[in-house]
N, C-alpha and C positions, 0 to 999 in steps of 0.2 A: 515407237514413236511417243514421247513425253508432251501432252497437254496441259496446258495453263487454266487454270482456271481462277476467274474471281469470288471469294465467295463475303459474307455480311455478318458478322457476329451480333444479332439480337441478343432480346431480354424473354426467357418465358420463366414467370416468375420469380424466385429469386436467382435462376440461373444462368447459363448465358450459352445462346446456343450456336452453334456451323450448322448453315444448311446446306446439304451437301448438292452438288449440280447431279439431273438425272441418271446423263451419263456413266457418272463414278457409279451410284448407287445402284442400274441393272447391270455395269458391267462385272461389278464385282459380287454381285447378287444379293446387294447388305438387303437387310428390313430390319420392321419394328425387332428387336428383341436381340439383335447383332450386336458383341459388343467390342471395342477398337480398340488398340493400343494406342497412347500418348507418347513421343518421344522430342522431350524438350531438349534442347541443346542452344549455344549458343548465336548460334546462326539461326536458328527455325522452330517451328515445328513439324513433326513428319507424322504420318500417319501410315506404316508400312502392311501394305494390305495383302493376303491371298486369297483369289476368288472361293466364295463361297460357297456352296451344295446348293441350289432353286430350292425354295422354303414350300414350290407350288408343287414336287414330285420326289417322291421317294425313291421314282427310279433314275437320279440324274447321281446316285451313288452307284462305283462303280465297283463290288469285291471281286 
């Protein structure tokens, strides 16, 4: 079920920053160092996400 969040663009040094809500960060196991793709279209900005393996445990990866 889609969920809508409102986020704020802020500044960090000379960069602009969008802070992701904690449920999004935790739900996709995102953390410092993860890289995300931005897709910019005429009707919006999209961040296609796939769930990432947890950074806390090597046992999360099933081989």
